[in-house]
C-alpha positions, 0 to 999 in steps of 0.5 A, a space after each residue: 306257152 304265153 305268160 297269160 295262159 298261166 292261170 293266177 288264181 284259182 276258178 270260184 267254181 263246183 270245185 272250190 269248198 262251199 262257203 258253209 265248208 270254209 267256215 266249219 274249218 275256220 271255226 274248227 281252227 279257232 276252236 282247237 287253237 283256244 285256250 278254253 274249248 267250246 263245248 261240242 257234240 262229237 264232229 268229224 274231226 275232233 277239237 282238242 289241241 291238233 298237236 302233242 308232246 310230253 315234256 318232263 314226263 307228262 302230256 300236252 294235253 294236260 299241261 297246256 290248260 295251266 300254261 299261261 295263254 296269249 293269242 294274236 289275230 291278224 286278218 287277211 284278204 284271203 287268210 287269218 293268220 294267228 300266233 297263239 302261245 303257250 308259256 310254262 311260269 316254271 321252267 319257261 318253256 314257251 309253245 308258239 303256234 303260228 297258224 294260217 286259216 283259209 279263206 277260201 279252201 276248208 284248209 289249215 297250216 302250223 309251225 310249232 316252236 319251243 323256245 326255252 326263255 327260263 334261266 336253266 336246260 329245259 326238262 326233256 321235251 319229247 315225242 313232239 308230233 306236230 299233227 294229232 287228230 281224232 276223226 269221227 264217221 258221219 256213220 258207225 262203222 263207215 270204211 276207212 281208207 288211207 290213200 297214198 302214193 309211194 314215195 320215189 323208189 326210183 324203180 317201176 313204181 315210184 309214186 304209185 297210188 295205192 290204198 290201205 283199207 284200215 279196220 277197227 284196231 288196226 294200227 300202222 306206221 310210214 317214214 320215209 328212208 334214211 332221212 330224206 322227206 319222200 324217199 320211198 314214203 310221200 309225206 302227202 296223203 288222203 284219209 277218207 273217213 266214210 263219205 269225208 275226209 283230210 288231206 295232209 301235207 307235212 313239210 318237214 325235208 328230214 325224217 318225218 313219221 306218221 302213224 295211224 290207230 283205227 282205235 274202234 269204229 268211232 275212232 280213228 287218231 293220226 299222228 305226224 312229226 318227226 320220227 324221233 324227238 328226245 331233247 332238252 333246250 339250253 336258256 335261249 334256245 329255239 327250235 321248230 317242228 315239222 309244218 302241217 296242212 291239213 284240208 277237210 272235204 267230203 263227197 267227192 274224192 277227186 274234186 278234194 284232190 284238184 281243190 288241194 292242187 288249187 290251193 298248192 298251186 296258188 298259195 304254195 308254190 313259187 310265183 316268181 312273177 306273181 304267177 305259179 313258177 314256169 318250169 323249163 323247156 331244156 335240154 340237158 344231156 349229162 347222163 349221156 354225155 358227161 364223160 365226153 371231154 368235148 361235149 362238157 366243155 365251154 365250146 361244147 356247152 355253147 354248141 349245146 346252148 345252140 342246139 337247145 335254140 333250134 329244139 325250141 328250149 328256153 333253157 341250157 341245162 348244164 348238170 354236174 360235169 363242170 367242176 374239177 374233179 367231176 361227179 361224184 368226187 369233185 363234189 365240194 368243188 364250187 369252181 369251174 374246170 380251169 382247162 376245160 372253162 378257162 374263163 369260167 361258165 360266164 360265156 356260156 349263160 352269156 350266149 344262152 342270154 343272147 340266145 333268149 335261153 335260161 342258163 341252170 346249173 347243177 350244185 349239190 352244197 351238202 355234201 363234200 367229198 374227203 379231197 374236195 376243196 370244201 373238206 380240206 379247206 374247212 374241215 370244219 364244216 364237216 360232220 365227223 363220220 364219212 360215207 362211200 356212198 356214190 363212189 368216193 368217201 363223202 362227207 355231210 356238210 353241217 349246214 345246222 352250223 351257222 359260220 358254215 351256213 353262212 359260207 356255204 351261202 355266200 359261195 353259192 350267191 356268188 356262184 349265181 351271180 358270177 356265173 349268170 345262173 337263172 335256174 339253182 338246181 340243188 342235188 342231195 345223193 347221200 342219205 343224212 340220218 345216221 350222220 345226225 343221229 350219231 351226232 346227238 348227245 343222248 339227251 339231245 336226240 333230234 337236234 342235230 336234224 333240226 338244226 340242219 333243216 333249219 339251216 337248209 331253209 334259211 341258206 333258200 330263203 337267202 338265196 331266193 332273197 338276194 337273187 330276186 326270180 330265181 328258181 330251184 330245182 329241188 332234187 335228191 338223188 332223183 325226187 327224194 326231198 318232195 314235201 310241203 316245205 320244199 314245194 313251197 322254195 322249189 319244184 321237183 325238175 327231176 322228179 326220179 332218177 329213173 331218168 338217168 337212163 333208158 328206162 320204160 317211158 311207162 314208168 313217168 306215166 304213172 310217175 305224173 299220174 301219181 304226183 299229179 293227185 298232189 303237186 301240180 308242177 313236176 317234170 322229168 326227162 326223156 331220151 328219144 323225140 318219139 311220141 310215146 315218149 315224149 307224151 308219158 314224159 313231158 309235163 309242165 316242163 320238158 327236159 330233153 336228154 337227146 342225142 343231138 350229137 348222133 350223126 342222123 339224129 332226127 331233128 325234125 322229129 325232136 322239135 315236133 315232139 318238143 313243139 306239141 309238148 309246149 302247146 300242151 303245157 298250159 294244161 298241166 295247171 289246170 284240175 287233173 282227173 285219173 281216167 282209168 286206175 292207175 297200175 305200173 303194169 305193162 298189160 294195161 291202159 292209162 289215161 288221165 286229163 288235164 281240164 282248164 276250166 278258166 279256158 274251156 279247153 283240156 287233153 285227155 293223154 291215154 297209153 296203151 303199154 306194150 303187154 296190153 292186148 285190147 286195142 280200144 279204150 273208152 275214156 270218160 272226160 270229167 269237169 265239162 259243162 255237159 251243154 257246150 260244144 267243143 272242137 276235139 281233135 284226136 292225135 295219134 303217135 304220127 301225129 295224124 288228126 281226127 277232128 269231131 265236134 262234141 258236146 260236153 255231155 257226149 265226152 262225159 259219157 264216153 269217148 272211144 279211143 283206138 290205138 293201131 299199135 302197142 305201144 302207142 299213144 292218144 293226145 286229145 285236145 279239146 276246147 269249147 267252140 259255142 257257149 252254153 245256152 248258144 245252141 241252136 
């Protein structure tokens, strides 16, 4: 994939919002954060303050009306940025909202800050809801449905889409497990009320919670924020809330999701060279070979680099096998094994760079084993309790302490420089919530979590600033910390630990389906070079856990699978259309499409799972120009091709696919060959 095949910005087409939709949202944002609310008739989205908290026992909606208000606005080409503040004249508490309203999307983003500008501790601030909105349907009794995907469960249902209908009077909450933002629950969701909806993203890499209260047939309230806040601020202290992004939509569900994907791709996800990031095509064999001393060594990794180059990869990925004590007991020893890597890791990265490869290296800086150098030399960096997760006694490193964070940032920065790292892989394999909560005082509940998360973001931001072009891989025992804030700094290149073993590749189909509704860039590893597994797994990134040291390894087949996946990479930056229902069942077909309207081409991936008794599937392509003519190729698991010439109308009316095996896959690529209006 050439850099020129990575899009720079969204195409101005029917997927994008109309001018009236954007203006409606801009007006809403101006009104919602204004000092005085403009009288209005009841509309879809309420214009009261879109957040809430309790201060000294009183609700913010009542207090803010009497506090000193100030507002500053800065207009840019594609957005309006606003800083709004309210200050309590009695206690000196200042609440500020940093707001971004987009000019090409009906979307608004905000963060709250609370700062004590008084001379004494504040009264208790509690139940901080960074999001608190009420929706009203166009028609009384319109159905209310919450569209979600599961978080990472490390099972067959990881990131599986599912819907929940809410009847009047229904109330329920969602939250992740253990303080990891996408562990079990996912901080992106789409609430549909009749023909309209709100896609919401939460940016908080800790324990968030969201609640949905269908008050009556005419109102539904959505709240989201940290799960627990009950704290007072000392003089001079300042804290932040989760980031909230909402995008309003109407009429078509999947048009809304594609609009949101574009918003994420071009306004939130990393763009190290001015374009959305390129995910690596990497050789990564830690789970297969980590116990082989000949592999976890300088000579072993140099051989791996040459194999990666021969396979057509662009990255050598060295995971948790390079430090003394190995994984998990050596976590906290952030220096290369002197016996296996006597010259450090620079010779390996130098060879990678000579071959035209990137070098990617694994770290877990927020955890330290009790026997590690971090734990022994700097016990002051650690929370007092320990955990026995992952086979050793581990501590949580306290990034909420500035001295700890500065030390860890400098250490990591030195490693990135000295070892020649191009992609920094950040893992996190313990659950932090109990550490945070046990460290909180009764009148400071939530502070440990807030400070740790603030420190985490600051550390990532410093590393990115110090190392231009650096990519961060966000992993946390799999895809357990995927949220809006991590997506702004990193990419989940290992979206689930289901890839740590030879689990059914069908699980990867489900993961691609679910995550692609919200997140355009993500990847996971495949273990076999056969076409079905590679197509089930490869995304915009291609991660290979291949048994290349095995005698008779089918190098030709592996190269063919990788070449095919590389040809498909460009399509993952496009619009996503589900073509079958989402399912983790083994007796179903699953199919989905990626379409690049800027290129007038795309692909369909269709899978017949191992227990599916049917052998024919009809798929209806989406997003095409009906009058255009497309060159279509249908490629089976043996890479035999059937070529057809079809109009967009024919592709959208239904393309019949025949599978001669199960499990089996078909790759359909299409490309416009005659522009609309030039037909004979």
